[in-house]
N, C-alpha and C positions, 0 to 999 in steps of 0.2 A: 409576350412571345413577340409579337410582330416586330417588335424594335430592334431587337435581338437577332430577327431573321438572316440581315447583311452577314452576321458573322458567322453562320454554321459555315461550316465545312459543306463542299458537293457532297460528299457520300451522305452526310445525314441530312441532306434535302433532298435528295435521291432516294432514299429510305422512306424519308414521311411520304413522297409524292408517292411513290409506290405501294406505301401501306393506305394511301387516300386518308394521311391526316395532316397534310399541307395541301391547299390549292395553287397551280401555280401563277393563278392568277392575282391571289393575295398576296406570293412572294415577290411578282414581278410588281404590284402597286406599292407594295414596303421600297424597293428598290429605287422606281419613279420617285415616291415621296422625298427621302433620302437625297437622291442627283438636284433635285428641286430646292431642298434647305441646305448642301451644299456646294453648290456650282458656283455660286457665287464668291465662296473664299476660301474656293482651292484652282477654280477652271480649269479641271481637269479634261473636259469633252469639248468637241468640236463640233460633235454631231449627235444628236438626240433622235431616234427613231421610236417614240413614245407608241406612237398608232401601231407602228410594226411590232413591237414588243408583245404588245395588248392581243394585238392577231395571235401573234402567236404563241405565247400562253393559252389562249380561250383553245387552241388547238393543240396545245398538251393533255390541257383537261378533258378535250375530249375525248383522247385517245386514252387516257387512263382510265376513263367510267366506263368505257365500252371493251377494254382490258386487252388492247394490243399490244404488241409487243413493245419496249420505251427501251430504247438506247441508253449509255453511260450518263449521256447529260441533260435528259429529259427535263425540261422544265427548269436547268438553271442558268440565269442570268448571267452573260458575259458582255464583255469590252475586244474592240480590236483596236491596235494603232492605228489613227489615221495617216500610213503608209502603204498599208493591204488593203488592196481590192477587194469592196463587198459591195454589190450590184444594187445601183441606186443611189447610194451615200457618195456624197463629195468627200475625196479622197487626198487631202493637197496638199500632205506632208510639210505644214508650217510655211507656205510660200504663198505669197499674191500669185506668182506666175502659175501657178498651180488650182487657182481656187474655182475655176469653171472647171477641171476634171471633175466627170463624175462617171464610173465603169460602168460597164454595160452587162459585165459576168463576176463571178465570184473567184475568187482565188482560190485555188484548191485547199488550203487550208480551211480556210471559210466556209469550204464546201462541208468536208466533214463535219466541221463544229457542228452544223446545220444540220445534218444528218443524222449527228448522232442524239439531235432535240433539243440544244443549245436553242436558248433565247436570247439574242445578240441584241444587245442596247444603242448601242453607238459607238463610236471610233473617238479614240483620246489625242491630245494636245503632245504633238513635240515640236524641236526648235526646225529651224528653217532647214531641207533637204536632211536633216537627221545631222547634222554637223559639230554639233555642241554634247557636255555632259550637263547642260542645263535647258529646261525647256520653256523658251520667250519666240516668240515670233511676232513679225507685225499685222499677221492675218488676224490674229486668235490673241496674242498675250502671253501673259508669263505663268504656270503652274505652279503652287503654292505647295509645300511640305504639309501632310497631316499631321505632323509631330510637332512642328512650329511654322506656322503661317511665313515669320520671317524668313525662313530658308528653302532653297531649293529642293523637289523632289526629283530632280536630275536628269538626264536625258541619254541618250535619247526617248525612251520608250520610259517620260517622266509623265505624261498624261498615265498612262495605264497604270502604272505605282501608285501614285498616288488614288486614283478611282478605286482599285482595287485593296490598299490599307485602309480605305477609308469606309468600306462596305457601300459601296456605289456602284460595285461588280462582286462577282466572287472568282473572278480569274477571268485569262485571257492569255493577249497574244502578243509580243512585241519583237523587237529583232535588234541585232548585236554586233556591230561591227570594231569593236573596239571597248565592250564594257555595258553597252545601250542596252539591257537587258540587266543585267546583275549590280551596276551602279545605281539606278534606280529602285531596284529592290535594295538592295542595303540604304540607300539616304531615306527609305519609308516603310523599314521592317517591317518586308516582305519575301517573298521565294520567287527564284527563277533559274532557268535552266536554259544556259546558250549550249544546242548542240553540236554535234561534229557537223559539219558541210555534208548539206544530202538528205540529212535524217529527216528531218521534217521540209519538205518543199519551199521553196521562197520565191515560186512561181507566182506572180502577181505583187509584187515589192517592188516599191520604187523608193531608191536608185535599183536597178536592175542589178543581178548578181552574174547576168553570165558573163563569160568571159575570164577572167583571170581573177576577175573580183569575189568568186564564189564560194571560196574556202577563204575570204573575210568576212562578209555579213552572212548572218544567220538566221534567219526564224525562230520563234522560241516561248515555251510556255510561263504564265506568269501566275503567281496564286499565293494564299496567305498559305497556307504549308504546304509542303513535301507531298503528300497523298495525292493535294488535289492538282500539283505539280504535275505528278506522274499521269494521272487522271485523262489530263490534259495531250501528256505529251503521247500514250497509247491511243488517244484518238486522231491525233495529226502526224504521226509520225506515218513514212512509207513513203517510195517512190511516186513520181510524177516526170511526165516526159518533158515537162518545161520547163526542169530544174537539171543540167548537165552533173549537177554532182551527186543526183541521186543515187542510189545504192540500194538496192533488196534486203534491205538487213531485218530478220526477224525478232520482235519484240522477244525478249527473255524476263524468264522470272530471278528474280535474286535475293533470296531472303538473310534473314541477318545472322542466322542460327549456319550458312555456308562461308560467311565472313568471319567466324570468329581466330582469332590467331593470325588476320590479314596485317601486311605491314602497311602503314601510314607513313609517310614522310608530312613534317612541319617543313616547308618550303623555304630554303635560303638562299640569296644571291642580291650580291653585293649591286648589281646591274637595277634592283626595283628599288633603291631609295630605301627611304624610314619613315615607318609610321608614325602615329600617336603611339603612345604610354597603353589608351586604352582600347586603342585599337590591338596592338600585341598584346593586350589581356585577354581580348577574345578570341584571339588566336589558339592561346596558351588554356585557357577557360575550354574549348572547343577541343582542343588536344589531352586535357584531364577528362573529358566525361567520355572520350571514344576510348582512350584508355580504361576508365572504369568496365567499362564493356566488354575489356576481351581483346581491343585489337592491339598490336602493337606499334607504339607512336616513338616514331624519334625521326632528326633533325634530317632532310636530304638537300644538299648542294648541291644545284643546277650548273651547270657551267655555260654561258655563250648566251647568255639571255640579252647580253647587250647589243648584243649582234641581231638580235630576233628585230626587239625594240628598233633600232633603226631602219630595218627591213621593214619592219608595220608601219612605222611613218615614212617611209619612199612610197610605198602605196597608199593607204590610205591618206596624207598627205598630197606628198608632192604628183602623183600621178593625179588621185582623183581632182587634186586643185588643179590642176594640167585642164584636163578635159570638164569640168563648170566651167572654167573660164575663159573655153572654146564654145561651148554651149550659152553661155549667159552675159556671152560680150555684148553692149547697149542697151542691157537692162541692170545695170549698176542702182541707177536709182531707186529700184524696187526690192532690193536688200535687204534684209534685216543687218543689224550691227555685229551680229553672233556670224553671223555669215561672211559678213565681208572681214571679219577679224579673223574667220579658219583661213577664208582665202590669202590674207595679206602673210599670213604667219606661213602657210602651206606650200606656196608657188616657189617653185625652185628658182633660185636666181640664175641657174642657166639652163639653155634646153634639154628638156631630156631625151636621151637618143634610144633605137629600138637595143644597142646594146646590150645598157644600163639594164634595160627592162628583161632583160631575155637573162641576164647573167642575174637578176635579182631574182627572178621566178625558180631558176637552178639553185640557188643559192637556199634560198628557202625552205627546199626540201631536201636538202644537205643535212640545215640543220635540225629538221623538223624530225628526222634520224637519228642526229646524236641525244636529241633528247629522249627519245624514246628510249635508246639507251640507257640512259643515264636512268630511268625509269623501270628496268626490267625489275628489280626486286620490290619496289614499292610502287603499286598501279593507280594509289591516290595518295595527292596530296593537299594539305592545308596549308591556304595562305589569307591576308587578308584581300577585301576586295579594290580598296582604297586607299589611300593614307591616312585617311581621316571620315570623320563621320559629315551630314549634308552639306556645303557653305552655305551662307547667306544671297539672297535673290544681289544677282549682278559681280558677286566675288570670284566667279569662274573665271578662265582665261587659257587660251593659248600661250603666254607670257613666258619667257624662257624662267627657268627658276623656280617658279610658284604656281606655274598654271599645267593642266592637262598633262603636257607628254612625262613631270615629274609626279603628280597626284594619284594618276591613273594607269601609272605601267604597270602593280599585278594583275589588272585584268585585259591591259592589251597584248599583253605577247602571246595569250591563248589565242587570239584571232589571227596573227602569222602563223600559229604554228597548224592549224586545224584542230585544237581540242576540245572539248563539252567542257563545261564547268557550271558550278552554281554558286547562288548566294542564299545562304538560310539566317536568319537574325539571330545574335548570340545574347548580347549585353547591348550597352546603353552610354554615352557618355556622359560626361557631367552635369551637361547640360540637358540631358533628358531627349536625347538624340539617338536613333538606333542605329547599332554597330554588326554588320553581318561577316559574316567566315566564307571564303570561295573552299568550295570545294571540287576539285580536277581530276580529272580522271584521261584519260587516253581515249583514242578517236573509236566509237563505233560503240564504248561502253557507259551508256547513259544507267541503265539500270545499275548498274555498279555505284554507282556515283549518288545516284538516285538513295539507295539502300542505304548508303553509308550516310547520308544525308538524314534519312528518316532516323535511324539509330540516334543521330546526332540531335536532333529536332524533341526525341520521344524522353531523352535525357534531361535534355532545356528544360523543358516544362512550358505550359501554358505561357501565350504570350498576348499580353494586354491590348484596347484596340487603342491607338493614338487618341491624345487629349482635345487636339484641335475640329476632331469628329463627334463631338457632344455627348459620346458614350461613355 
């Protein structure tokens, strides 16, 4: 049983701990052993707090033995992306320039995980400043995909996805400014939720979401099942004074019985480009599985996504590059090749003006309204997460024609519009790499997305462990 513990669900583990069938200390030690055996292969972790995890496990075990009330995550070993503040842990966001930064306080979402009883094992690898879809940097190196060590785990939450998929962690938190939760989840065969901006506070995240960027970048849960994603979402959701986009939206239940007969659209848009035949087959499979459960699934074309994607790149590319160039001046020699490539492609050839920025902000809101109106009769959409499964190390880039602005369009438009979306693994490529499907919803309707995603997951059936983990 000890060998299979890392692949149990959060609910299974919680029930076993409450009934005293499983020791939190034993569970933590099994994860630490697994990390020790796989870290050299995967390089998912930046910082491992083994002593802290053991101390937390002993405290949980003591609480169980004394019959104290237990939170929903009591004894569950989790991880956190290394751009989110955990008090006393280095938080480098993949950069030599931040290697000495150690926060003194927990980000609100981290405090909520701890209050719910989670055992935090460590934090996980990212590309430098999170600006790539492959996890590699000069500080801690590259992270490999548990399904094929020659392939990328994705980015920017690639370390988190690899840790969870391989059974080194039962779940955790990533962040997403253009697919950075959903794409690594898709590459590594796990689930991830990009929530509506403000639904989970991004306070304590680097880069900051303050100002006009809080509706582009968000933090969100990642786990091996949608039920586990939901548990993490319910623990971390809620307003916080440090996040200007916070909204006091209460959690609600949404059962599948309430959804029967609901219309779901399979997203069509010429602006999104072409996905591989295997990727399209996964979306078709998801549509068929949901149709068989009583959902009404039919194509839905969204107009205007070409301009949405242009605006996303204006903010994520030109504006952020402008800010980074100013703050990194004179330190270029310490930047990773991947960040330098981003800056080279994202820097606008012409100076940015205030009028451009303000007009883009207004147009973003107008486009968001148009998309919502087109979704009036189909509150959920199905689409690919990206155009293909995981690529081999070093094959991702911002180059025109074959790079991220072509292959990741299916995910990027949600960040400009501020829509929530989840990734669920559905099938495999001919090479044995996972293929996820994206479930997209309207703002603040995460519970609806999760209900549909769980129905899809149940129809799909059990999901195997990656072969590169030795399970």
